[in-house]
N, C-alpha and C positions, 0 to 999 in steps of 0.2 A: 529570317522572314517568316518561315513556316511556324516557328514556336510563337512568334508574336501574334500571328493569325489565329493559332489554336487557343491561346490564351484569351484572345478577345471573344472568340466564338463560344468557348466553353470556359468561363472564368472560374478559378478556384479561390476560395477565401480562407484566411487563417481562422481556425476554430477558436482562438483566443481573442484576437483583437478585431477580427472581420476584415482586414486589409487583404489586398490581393496577394496570394502566396505562390502562384505559379502552378504549372500543370501537375495535377495529382498530388499536390502538397497540401497538407492539412495545417501547416504552421508556417508563418512567415520567418524570414531570416532574423529579424529583430527579436521576435518572441523566442525563437530557438536559441539565440545567443544569450538572452536574459535568463532562460531556464537553466542553461548549462552552467551559468555562474552561481545559481541558487542551490544546485545539488552538490553537497560537500561530504566529506568523510564522515562516518558515523560519530555522532556526538550524543553523549548520555543526557537524558532529560532530567532536570533537577528541580523544576519549579512545582512539581507535583510528587507526592510521595507514593511509591509503589512497592509492592512485596518482592519485586524482582526488577533488574535493570532494563530500562527501555531506551533504545538509541534511535535518533532521527537523522535523516540525511538532509533535511531542510526545515525551513519555518513555514508554517501554513499562512502565507501571504501572497499578494499578487506578484507574478502571474502564476506561481505554482499552485495556489489554491484554486484558481480558475481551471487550470490544467487537470487537476484531480477531479473537480466536479464535472468537467466536460467529458473526461474518460468514462465516468460512471453513468452520468444522466443523460448525455446526448444520445446514445453512448458512442464512444470513439476509441476503439481498440487501436486504430491506426495512430492516434495521438500518443498512445503509450509506446508504440514502436519508435516514436521520435525520442522519448525519454530514456528508453532502455539503454542505449549506448552510453549515455551520461552516467546512469546508476552503475552500469557494468564497469565503467572506467574507474570511478572513485573507489569502488569496492576492491577491484583488482590490485590497486596500489596501496590499499589500507592494510592494517593488521587484523581486520575483522575476519574471524574464521570459525563459524559455527560448524558443527558436524551434521546436523540434521535441520533442514528448513521446512517449517509447517505453515501453510497459509491459513488466515482467519477464513472460516467458510461462509458462503452465502447460503440461504435457504434455497433448496433446488428450484422452487417456483420463480424466485427472483433471478437466480442464475439463468434459467431457461429464457426468461423474458429479456434479459440484458444480453445474453449470448456468451458471457464469460464472467469469470470472477477476477476482479482487478487485483486482489491480494495474491491470487495464484500466478497472475502474470508477473507481478513483482517478485514473488517468491521464487519463481523459476530462474529469473535473472539473478537474484541473490545467490541461489544454489550454484548456478553455473560460474558466476564470478569468483565465488569463494571455494569451489571444489567440494561442495557439501551435497549430501543426499537430499532429495526433495520428496516430501510425503503429505499427501492430503489426509492426515490422520485424524482430523476432527471434522464432525458434521454438525450442521445446524438442525437441531431436533424439532424445533417448532418455528413457525413464522413470527417475526417480531417487528415492531415499528422501527424505522430507521433511527439510529442513535442521534442523528443530527436534528430530528424533530422532538427530541426529549429534553427535559430539564436535566440538571445534574442529579437531582434526587430520583427522577424517573429512570434515568440511565441504568441504575443498579437494579431496580425491580424489573425493567423491561428484558433483562437478559437472564433472569433466574430460570435455571433448567433449560437454557436455550441450546447448550452444546453437549455433545457426547462423543465418545470415541467411535471412529468409523468401524464398520464390520470387517472381520477377517484380518485384523491387525496381528502382527507377531510381536508381542510385548518385548521379547528379548532383543529385537532390533533397536529399541529405544533405551533400554535400561543401561544406566551408567554413561549415557552420551550427553553432549551439550547441544541443546535444543533451542532454535530461534524461531519465535513466532513472527510472521510478517503480515502487515496490513498497510493500507495506504495512509491513514491518518490516525493519530492518537490525541485525544483531548484530555479526558479524565482517566483514561486507561481502563474503563469498565469492561469493554469488549475483550481486550487482551487479558484482563484478570479473570474473566469467565472461562476463556480458553485455557489459561495456565492452570486453573484449578482441576480441570479435566485431565490435562497432561500429567499432572502429579501422579495419577494412577499407574503411569508407565515407569515410574521411578528413575527419571533421568538424573544425570549428574548435576545439571543446571538447566534453568529456563530463563531466557531473556527475550526480548523483543526488538524488532527493527521496523521502522515506519518510514515512508517516503517524506512525511512532513508531520510536525507537531504544532498544535495550536497552543502557544504559551499563554499562561494566565497573565492578565494585566492588573496591576495595583491601581488604586485611585489616582496615585500620582502620575501614573503613566498615560492618563487619558487626556 
């Protein structure tokens, strides 16, 4: 009876669909169940050619796409806390085992405004699930437009010279090791490619990327 009264007086709604979600819950049971089914074991992206392997845990479609946008732009770190166990579970039982996990960085101004870097939240979960080291080894050297606001051609130019290695790194800690870049979304892979180019200076054994969701290209016949 008290719970019903509390929910009536201070109602909480789902950050995805807007329905009632219960006391201090940012996601309803229905959306939580749907998201759990959309996060799968890492699958290599093959619809776009990259110079290194990119793996994805899901497809950038509803409701996962809304969840990713809400985490970033609402912003809602508590919504990520709901996704974290699903990501951790699929990685724990998979064979995906990087040695070092590095998140795609935000510019410090944007991170201060948002309060967190969503790629770092995902990256820490990946490192924990896979038994890997976590390192914010890359920094964003200059402020850039969000990639989502750029055309495919603009995406490449937008990120030229945008990344560099963080200060006080020990290159020997990365040399000869298998590195995984982590981000929330990959579309053309321009952001990941810019980061990978900088990481090559560390002479790792390999570089690959893992994202929460990939926006697959659609052919004319798919529309």
